[in-house]
C-alpha positions in Angstrom: -11.2 -20.7 122.9 -9.6 -20.6 119.3 -9.5 -24.3 118.1 -6.5 -23.6 115.9 -4.1 -20.5 116.0 -2.0 -20.4 112.7 1.0 -18.5 111.9 2.4 -17.8 108.3 6.0 -16.7 108.0 6.5 -14.4 105.0 10.3 -14.7 104.8 12.8 -13.4 102.2 15.3 -16.4 101.4 18.4 -16.2 99.3 19.1 -19.2 97.1 21.9 -21.3 98.7 22.0 -19.4 102.0 20.9 -22.4 103.9 22.0 -21.0 107.5 20.6 -17.4 106.8 17.2 -18.9 105.5 17.0 -21.3 108.5 17.7 -18.3 110.9 14.7 -16.3 109.4 12.6 -19.4 110.1 13.8 -19.7 113.8 13.1 -16.0 114.4 9.6 -16.5 113.0 9.2 -19.5 115.2 10.2 -17.7 118.3 7.5 -15.1 117.5 5.0 -17.7 116.7 5.5 -19.5 119.7 5.3 -16.5 121.8 1.9 -15.6 120.2 0.6 -19.1 121.1 0.4 -20.5 117.6 -0.4 -24.3 117.3 1.2 -24.4 113.7 3.6 -22.3 111.7 4.1 -22.5 107.9 6.8 -20.9 105.8 7.0 -20.6 102.0 8.0 -23.0 99.2 11.8 -23.5 99.2 12.0 -21.2 102.4 15.1 -23.1 103.3 17.0 -23.4 100.1 15.6 -20.2 98.3 13.7 -20.2 94.8 14.3 -21.0 92.2 17.4 -23.2 92.5 17.5 -23.9 88.8 20.3 -26.4 88.0 21.6 -26.7 91.7 19.0 -29.2 91.8 21.1 -31.3 89.6 23.9 -31.1 92.0 24.0 -33.9 94.7 26.2 -32.0 97.1 23.6 -29.0 97.1 20.7 -31.5 97.7 22.6 -33.3 100.6 23.3 -29.9 102.2 19.7 -28.9 101.8 18.5 -32.3 103.4 21.1 -31.5 106.2 19.9 -28.0 106.9 16.4 -29.1 107.3 17.6 -31.6 110.1 19.7 -29.2 111.7 16.9 -26.5 111.5 14.6 -29.2 113.4 17.2 -29.7 116.0 17.8 -25.8 116.5 14.0 -25.2 117.0 14.2 -27.9 119.7 17.2 -26.4 121.4 15.7 -23.1 121.3 12.7 -24.3 123.2 10.3 -24.4 120.2 10.2 -28.1 119.6 6.6 -28.4 120.4 5.4 -26.1 117.6 5.0 -28.0 114.4 6.9 -25.9 111.6 6.2 -26.5 107.9 9.0 -25.5 105.8 9.8 -25.8 102.0 13.0 -27.2 100.7 14.8 -29.3 98.1 15.5 -32.9 98.8 17.7 -35.6 97.2 19.5 -37.0 95.7 17.1 -39.6 94.5 17.2 -42.3 91.8 17.2 -40.4 88.5 13.8 -40.0 86.8 14.1 -41.4 83.2 12.2 -40.0 80.3 11.9 -41.2 76.9 13.6 -44.0 74.9 17.0 -42.5 75.4 16.9 -43.3 79.3 18.6 -40.0 79.8 18.3 -39.0 83.6 16.5 -35.9 83.9 16.0 -35.2 87.7 17.5 -36.2 91.1 15.6 -33.7 93.3 12.2 -33.3 94.8 10.5 -30.0 95.6 9.3 -30.7 99.2 7.4 -29.6 102.2 8.6 -30.9 105.6 6.9 -30.8 109.0 9.5 -30.2 111.8 8.6 -31.2 115.6 10.4 -32.4 118.5 13.9 -31.8 117.1 13.2 -34.0 114.0 11.8 -34.0 110.5 8.5 -35.9 111.2 7.4 -36.2 107.6 7.9 -34.9 104.2 5.9 -34.7 100.9 6.6 -33.6 97.5 5.2 -31.2 94.9 3.0 -33.0 92.6 2.4 -30.5 89.6 5.8 -29.3 88.3 5.2 -26.0 86.1 7.0 -25.9 83.0 6.1 -22.6 81.4 7.2 -18.9 81.7 10.1 -18.7 84.1 9.4 -22.1 85.5 11.2 -25.3 84.4 10.5 -27.5 87.2 9.7 -30.5 85.5 13.2 -30.5 83.9 14.8 -30.5 87.5 12.3 -32.1 89.8 10.7 -35.5 90.3 6.9 -35.2 91.1 5.3 -36.1 94.3 2.3 -38.6 94.2 0.2 -38.0 97.5 -1.7 -35.6 99.4 -0.2 -35.2 103.0 -2.5 -34.4 105.8 -1.1 -33.7 109.3 -3.3 -33.8 112.4 -2.5 -30.9 114.8 -4.6 -29.6 117.6 -7.5 -31.9 116.7 -7.6 -30.5 113.2 -6.6 -32.3 110.0 -4.5 -30.0 108.0 -3.8 -30.8 104.3 -0.5 -29.6 102.8 0.2 -28.7 99.2 2.8 -26.7 97.4 2.3 -23.8 95.2 1.4 -25.1 91.4 -0.8 -28.0 93.1 -3.3 -25.3 94.2 -3.4 -23.9 90.6 -4.1 -27.0 88.7 -7.1 -29.3 88.9 -6.7 -32.9 89.8 -3.9 -34.1 91.9 -3.6 -33.2 95.7 -5.9 -30.4 95.7 -8.8 -32.7 94.4 -8.2 -35.0 97.3 -8.6 -32.4 100.0 -12.4 -32.9 100.1 -11.9 -36.6 100.4 -9.6 -36.1 103.3 -12.3 -34.1 105.1 -9.4 -31.5 106.0 -10.5 -28.6 108.2 -7.6 -26.6 106.7 -5.6 -26.5 103.5 -2.1 -24.9 104.0 -0.4 -24.0 100.5 3.2 -22.9 100.7 4.3 -20.9 97.8 7.2 -19.2 95.9 4.9 -17.3 93.5 6.6 -14.4 91.6 4.9 -11.2 91.3 3.5 -9.9 87.9 1.1 -7.1 87.3 -2.6 -7.9 88.2 -1.4 -11.2 89.6 -3.9 -10.7 92.6 -6.8 -10.6 90.2 -6.1 -14.2 89.6 -4.3 -15.5 92.8 -7.0 -14.4 95.2 -10.2 -15.7 93.2 -8.1 -19.0 92.9 -7.6 -19.2 96.7 -11.3 -18.4 97.3 -12.4 -21.0 94.8 -10.5 -23.8 96.4 -11.9 -22.9 99.6 -15.5 -23.0 98.4 -14.7 -26.3 96.4 -13.4 -28.0 99.3 -15.6 -26.5 102.0 -12.5 -25.7 104.1 -10.3 -22.8 105.0 -7.3 -22.0 103.0 -4.2 -20.4 104.1 -1.8 -19.3 101.3 1.8 -18.4 102.5 4.2 -17.0 99.9 7.9 -15.9 100.0 8.9 -12.3 99.6 12.1 -10.6 98.0 14.0 -10.3 94.8 15.9 -13.3 93.5 17.7 -12.2 90.1 14.9 -11.1 87.9 12.1 -12.4 89.9 10.3 -10.5 92.8 8.2 -12.3 95.1 5.4 -10.2 96.6 4.3 -12.2 99.7 0.5 -11.3 99.8 0.0 -14.3 102.1 -3.8 -14.7 102.8 -6.1 -16.9 104.8 -9.7 -17.3 103.5 -12.8 -19.2 104.8 -15.1 -21.6 103.0 -17.3 -18.7 101.9 -14.4 -16.8 100.3 -14.1 -14.2 103.2 -10.6 -12.9 103.9 -9.7 -13.6 107.5 -6.0 -12.5 107.3 -3.8 -10.9 104.9 0.0 -9.9 105.2 1.3 -6.8 103.3 2.8 -7.0 100.0 6.6 -6.8 99.5 7.3 -6.9 103.4 8.7 -9.7 105.4 5.8 -10.4 108.0 4.4 -12.9 110.4 0.7 -13.3 110.1 -1.0 -14.8 113.0 -4.7 -15.7 112.7 -7.3 -17.5 115.1 -9.2 -20.0 112.9 -12.2 -22.3 113.8 -11.9 -25.2 111.4 -14.1 -28.2 111.4 -12.5 -30.7 113.8 -10.7 -33.9 112.7 -13.0 -37.0 111.8 -12.3 -40.7 111.4 -13.1 -40.5 107.8 -11.5 -43.3 105.9 -8.8 -42.1 103.7 -8.7 -43.3 99.9 -5.6 -44.2 98.1 -3.2 -41.2 97.5 -3.8 -39.6 100.9 -1.4 -40.0 104.0 -2.2 -38.8 107.4 0.4 -38.0 110.1 -0.7 -37.2 113.7 1.3 -34.8 115.7 1.4 -35.0 119.3 1.6 -31.8 121.6 4.2 -33.6 123.5 6.4 -33.5 120.4 5.8 -37.1 119.5 4.4 -38.0 116.2 3.2 -41.4 114.6 1.6 -42.2 111.1 -1.9 -43.3 111.6 -4.8 -44.7 109.3 -8.1 -43.4 108.7 -9.5 -44.0 112.3 -6.8 -42.1 114.0 -7.5 -38.9 116.3 -5.7 -36.4 117.8 -5.9 -33.9 120.8 -8.9 -31.6 120.6 -7.1 -28.5 121.9 -3.9 -26.8 120.8 -1.6 -24.3 122.3 -3.5 -21.2 121.5 -4.0 -18.8 124.3 -7.7 -17.7 125.4 -7.2 -14.0 124.2 -7.8 -13.8 120.6 -5.1 -12.3 118.4 -5.8 -8.7 116.7 -7.2 -9.0 113.1 -4.5 -8.6 110.7 -5.8 -7.9 107.1 -3.4 -5.6 105.1 -4.8 -3.3 102.4 -3.8 -4.0 98.8 -2.0 -0.8 97.2 -3.4 0.3 93.9 -1.7 -0.9 90.7 1.0 1.8 90.2 2.1 1.6 93.8 2.4 -2.3 93.6 4.5 -1.9 90.4 6.8 0.8 92.0 7.2 -1.5 95.1 8.1 -4.4 93.0 10.8 -2.4 91.1 12.2 -0.9 94.4 12.2 -4.4 96.1 13.9 -6.2 93.2 16.5 -3.6 93.1 17.1 -3.4 96.8 17.5 -7.2 97.0 19.8 -7.5 93.9 21.9 -4.8 95.3 22.2 -6.3 99.0 21.9 -10.0 98.2 24.9 -9.6 95.8 27.2 -7.6 98.2 27.2 -4.2 96.8 26.9 -1.1 98.9 26.2 1.5 96.3 25.0 2.0 92.7 26.1 4.3 90.0 24.1 5.6 87.0 24.1 8.2 84.3 21.7 11.1 84.7 20.7 12.7 81.4 18.0 14.7 82.6 15.6 12.4 80.8 12.5 10.4 82.2 14.2 7.0 82.2 17.3 7.9 84.3 15.3 10.2 86.6 12.9 7.2 87.4 15.8 4.7 88.0 17.4 7.1 90.3 14.2 7.6 92.1 13.8 3.9 92.4 17.4 3.3 93.5 17.1 5.9 96.2 13.9 4.4 97.5 15.6 0.9 97.5 19.0 1.6 99.2 18.9 5.3 100.3 19.9 8.4 98.3 23.5 8.4 100.0 24.2 5.2 98.2 23.3 6.4 94.9 25.9 8.1 92.7 24.6 9.9 89.6 26.9 11.1 86.9 26.1 13.8 84.3 28.0 13.1 81.0 27.2 16.0 78.7 28.4 15.9 75.1 28.7 18.6 72.5 25.1 17.9 71.6 23.8 17.8 75.1 21.1 20.5 75.4 21.4 23.1 78.4 17.8 21.9 79.7 19.3 18.3 79.8 22.2 19.3 82.0 19.8 21.5 84.2 17.2 18.7 84.4 19.8 16.2 85.5 21.2 18.7 88.1 17.5 19.0 89.4 17.0 15.2 89.7 20.1 15.0 91.6 19.0 17.7 93.9 15.6 16.6 94.4 16.4 13.1 95.4 19.6 14.0 97.2 21.9 11.7 95.4 25.8 12.0 95.2 26.4 13.7 92.0 29.1 14.7 89.7 29.9 15.8 86.1 32.1 14.2 83.7 32.0 15.8 80.2 32.8 13.3 77.6 33.7 15.5 74.5 37.3 15.3 75.1 37.1 11.5 75.3 35.1 11.2 72.1 37.2 13.4 69.9 40.4 11.2 69.6 38.1 8.3 68.5 36.3 10.4 65.9 39.6 12.0 64.6 41.6 8.6 64.5 38.7 6.5 63.0 37.2 9.3 61.0 33.7 8.3 62.6 30.6 10.0 61.2 26.6 9.3 61.4 25.7 6.4 63.5 29.4 5.5 64.3 29.9 8.7 65.8 26.7 8.8 67.8 27.5 5.3 69.2 31.1 6.0 70.3 29.5 8.9 72.6 27.2 6.2 74.2 30.4 4.0 74.7 32.5 6.8 76.2 29.6 7.3 78.8 29.9 3.5 79.4 33.7 3.6 80.0 33.2 6.6 82.6 30.6 4.5 84.6 32.5 1.3 84.4 35.8 3.0 85.3 34.0 4.7 88.4 32.4 1.3 89.2 35.8 -0.5 89.3 37.4 2.4 91.3 34.7 2.6 94.0 33.0 -0.7 93.8 29.6 0.5 92.7 27.0 -1.5 90.9 26.2 0.2 87.6 22.6 0.6 86.8 21.6 0.7 83.1 18.5 2.8 82.5 16.8 1.3 79.4 13.1 0.6 79.3 11.2 -2.2 77.8 10.2 -0.3 74.6 13.7 0.8 73.9 15.0 -2.9 74.4 12.1 -4.3 72.1 13.2 -2.2 69.1 16.8 -2.1 69.9 17.0 1.6 70.6 20.2 1.2 72.8 23.8 1.2 72.1 25.3 -2.2 72.7 28.3 -1.7 75.3 27.1 1.9 75.5 24.1 2.8 77.3 23.2 -0.8 77.8 26.2 -1.3 80.0 25.5 -2.2 83.5 24.7 -5.1 86.0 21.1 -4.3 86.8 18.2 -2.6 84.8 15.5 -1.4 87.1 13.0 -0.5 84.3 13.8 -3.3 81.9 10.2 -4.8 82.1 8.6 -1.3 82.0 7.2 0.1 78.7 7.9 3.7 78.0 4.3 4.9 78.6 4.4 3.3 82.1 7.7 4.9 82.8 5.7 8.2 82.5 2.9 6.9 84.5 5.0 5.7 87.4 6.8 9.0 87.4 3.5 10.9 87.9 2.5 8.6 90.6 5.8 8.7 92.4 5.6 12.5 92.2 2.0 12.6 93.5 2.8 10.2 96.2 5.6 12.3 97.3 3.5 15.4 97.5 0.8 13.7 99.3 3.1 12.9 102.2 4.7 16.3 102.3 7.9 15.5 100.4 9.6 16.8 97.4 8.5 15.4 94.2 11.6 13.4 93.0 11.3 13.8 89.2 11.4 17.2 87.5 8.2 18.1 85.6 10.5 18.9 82.6 11.8 15.3 82.6 8.3 14.1 82.2 7.0 16.6 79.6 9.9 17.3 77.2 10.1 15.0 74.1 12.4 12.0 74.6 15.8 12.2 72.9 19.1 10.4 73.1 20.8 13.6 72.0 23.6 12.1 70.0 23.2 14.6 67.3 21.6 18.2 66.8 17.9 18.4 67.5 17.5 14.6 67.8 14.0 13.4 68.8 12.9 9.7 69.5 10.0 10.2 67.2 12.2 11.1 64.2 12.5 7.4 63.6 9.7 5.8 65.8 6.0 6.2 66.0 4.5 8.1 69.1 5.2 5.9 72.1 1.4 5.3 72.7 1.3 3.8 69.3 4.5 1.9 69.6 3.6 0.4 73.0 0.2 -0.8 71.7 2.1 -2.7 68.8 4.5 -4.2 71.1 1.8 -5.2 73.4 0.2 -7.3 70.7 3.5 -8.6 69.1 5.3 -9.4 72.3 2.9 -9.7 75.2 0.2 -11.5 73.4 2.4 -13.3 70.9 0.3 -12.1 67.9 1.6 -12.2 64.3 2.1 -8.8 62.5 -1.1 -9.5 60.4 -3.1 -9.9 63.7 -1.5 -6.8 65.0 -2.6 -4.9 62.1 -6.0 -6.2 62.5 -6.2 -4.3 65.9 -6.2 -1.2 63.8 -2.5 -0.4 63.4 -0.9 0.8 60.1 0.5 -2.1 58.2 3.7 -0.5 57.1 4.3 0.7 60.7 3.7 -2.7 62.1 6.0 -4.3 59.6 8.8 -2.0 60.4 8.4 -2.4 64.3 8.3 -6.1 64.2 11.3 -6.0 62.1 13.1 -4.1 64.6 12.1 -6.4 67.5 13.1 -9.5 65.5 16.4 -7.9 64.7 17.2 -6.9 68.1 17.1 -10.2 69.8 21.0 -10.4 69.8 21.2 -7.3 71.9 18.6 -8.5 74.3 20.6 -11.7 75.1 23.7 -9.5 76.1 21.6 -7.1 78.4 21.4 -6.9 82.0 18.7 -8.5 84.2 15.9 -6.4 85.6 12.8 -7.0 87.8 10.0 -8.9 86.0 6.7 -7.2 86.5 4.8 -8.5 83.5 3.5 -11.9 82.3 6.0 -11.5 79.3 9.4 -10.1 80.1 12.4 -10.3 78.0 14.5 -13.3 79.3 13.1 -16.6 80.4 9.6 -15.7 79.4 10.4 -15.1 76.1 12.9 -17.3 74.4 13.3 -16.8 70.6 16.2 -17.5 68.0 18.5 -14.7 67.3 19.1 -16.2 63.7 15.6 -15.8 62.3 14.2 -15.2 58.9 10.5 -14.8 59.2 8.4 -16.0 56.3 6.5 -13.1 54.6 2.8 -14.1 53.9 
């Protein structure tokens, strides 16, 4: 008979939707209860959604969050699920302001918490100890840190609870797990996806299991929230690092696993550790070091089926992240459809395929907007994309819209090129306003880096599916998506000609991107060094790139910050995305060394 049956709920919360998020947890609890689970854990901020940003400074929001957790406990009891201990993540407060510095300015009134619900009430609550203050995280600004390790005794097992960053950093609660002699460490997380994240995350979970000689259960939320994508990938490993259970990436899932942890002992608890004993009769009391609980849980005698999901390869992970980020942004913000310009080029074709995979081809509207400079192959390639994917498709020529501007203002050169892009933006925004579509902008990370987009033109839109995808990766993903389609007997969505032809904005005769940019393989290599790795220009040159080319590209990057500040958000899939990852001044005059 299994000593402990654990359930991990990989839910998809929406920030602020306290009722909807709670309903997801109740449904997970129904399934976990029916499966005979002894303990259910949901992710970090699973009740409130994550990140809540400056909502953490709003007392009314914190009060509503606290009330929602109390109502959730009552609902579980009313549904006949009250005997199942449920761990949920949420914001709590308001508390007395934490004061920092000599100014005594209040900086936080909230805590990032995990609560254990049982018997219709909130049995106990603990707060996150380590508050990340890097990349997209600014938790130290909005949260008050915790100061303890919480251990709950359930089914005769001592279960330690920590929250996300507490697992990543040495010291603090994770260092106390061994001293608590816990048989299981449960970590609730809201850990965003980035490329190769699993190469760091899984070894960390494994290392903590080995260090603490215990089982580790890592439960993560899933879904898109603005520009962040949470991939789930919840996992349970034993003290030797063996994977016992693993949830699929990018899908809501209830992971149920039978565990045989070490039973609870009467170990004396050092300072900084608090133990709470949960009674199977739905009563709970705080006990000291000598307390002990029941030696058997609710788990049935029939073992659950082994549930270990396979991890997709790198390109499929990236594609799935872009699809999920796009789907959730569209759905969570109340849109029923999207619209985008189809030029016949690789970027718009990939964006159309992502959108169709996300919300269905019937909800994707593609518009071909040829100008006097558009080539015949661009028009035919746009037609081909629309037919292959099955999107709703129309053609709106722009020559007649552009001519009055050129004639009245006597536009020429770059001004004439840009008015074409802005005419296309007017078409898309007009159709968006008329029919309620969300406009997708199709620019890639490389273009955004060097400013190769027309502000208020091809940059127009509410969401940018490939904003964090370099140009060379756009091609790579296109080839993968076509190969994947063919492997399952479907039509490849992206025309070969869109992949192989030289990229061009087609705003003047015979225009090619490489007329004014180095080859994209070179350009992306320079940008990788300058942006992703934060190298100086001289350091990038030392990697083997031409000094004049590096000087020109870094100048373009620096001069384009103002454009990026005004651009649409898009799914973050790298460790250094434009936006909250990389915050640089617009007014900037670099010193020449």
